[in-house]
C-alpha positions, 0 to 999 in steps of 0.5 A: 500500500502506498503512502500517501503522506509522501506525495506533500512535497510534490509542488504545485499541481495541475489537474487539467480538465474539461478541455475541447473533446466530445469528452469534455463533460465525463472529464468534468467529473473525473477530474474533480474527483481526481483533484478531490482526491489529491487535496485529501492527501495533503496535495498542493493540487487546482483545477485547470481547465484548457478550454477557459485558459491558456496552457502557458499559463501553466508556466506562468503560474509556477505548477510543476507537475500535470494529472492529466484527467482530459480525455479524447482530442486536445486532450488525449491525442499527445497534443497537451503531452507536446505542448508539455515537454517544451515546457518542460511540466511532467504529466501523467499517463504516456507521453507524445508518440504513445498517446497519438498512437493510442488515441486512432484506433486503427492505428493501434491496430495496426501497431496491434497487427504487426507485433501478432497480437490478435484484433477483429477482423477490419476496415478504414472507410473515408467520407468520401467514400460512404455514397459510393461504397459497396454494402455488399463487400464492407459485409462479405469483409465483416461479416453481420453484426459488424461496429462502426465507429469513428476511429478517433473519439472515446466513450462510444461516442458516434458508434454504431453496432450494425443490425442489417445492411440497410441501418449501415448508412446511417451509421457511417454518416454518424461515425464521418460526423464525429471523424474524418476516417471511419473504423468498420470492425468485426463484431465479436460475439462473447463478452466484453471485459476491460483490465487497466495496467500501470506502470512502465517499460518492464516493470509494467503490471496488469490490474484484475480484469472487469468482466462488462455486462451493460443492459441487451449488450449494449455498453453505449455512452449512457449506460457509462457514466449515466446510468446505474443498469451496468455491470462490473464484476471484479472479480471478473468470475473468467477462469484463473487460467482465462483471466491470467492469459488476458493481462500477458495479452494488454501487458503485450498490446501497452508494452508495443505501443509505448505506453506509461504511467497508467491505461486500460484495454478493452477487449472482447472474448469471442464466446464458442473460441474462448480467443480473446481479441484486444479491441482499443487503449485508453491512456487517459481513462474515466476517474468517474464514480462509474470508472473503471480503472478504480474499481479494479484498483480497489479490486488489488487492494488499493483506494482511489486516493492512492491511485491518483496519488501513485499516478501524481507520483509517476508524472514523467517527461518523454525528454527528461532535462530537456528543458532547464 
């Protein structure tokens, strides 16, 4: 167990929250939770919303570390990380390149495939292709149902489960409204799980796996954050060997992208073959009352407050010492 008393001397800390992405509302909830936990531990922590203040004020106001509680674009995608690198302010989570790749579901899958890791079949579609796209060809490649999602969004924003061919066009249009790259993905029928990861390099460790049981299998934005109908099972109830396989898989996936600090990887288990498939990674996971990293950490004996302090203590830069 981590002793929070050693976190009181880390200087002035900014909890970055809000921002300009479609996940602003969730980020504000995450940030407030983190802020209260850090302050309760004696950290000199302050809220900082990049949508309302210029990031340059972090340096002017003497902030020494940042806890990134931003989600989505302009926070989880390497942009804020790059600005903090230039200012020499250590921050939580992955660095510039890993954050940028992980935000892009297509690029993430390409890296994982290159490393021989299992991912669902998928096709990249651009908005200009929507009207000329052959639904028969796409369905022939991926089957039905299939999943349509923006390549660079989170919290299930713009995601559609397509059950019938006539639903495909509307799903593509909905995803295109969120991003100029659209990921169409084979729907793995089975159990949905997620697994948080902490650390960096050879010190990476996976926390307990959480099994997600959503109403009618629909784990959407509403069921993620604003209802209590979704069940989160931890212990996950899977055979111990199966959970160990998933933990080993997510560690490899996390390391393949060069992630550090923390993350959470979503996995689907094929109900027939029991093969786990990597879906995506979150490098700035939610920290709300419904969020899964704190839930898994608690099952591992780590309180919300200790988790926040641990992540802050491991704030870092890609280029340590590059800025005086």
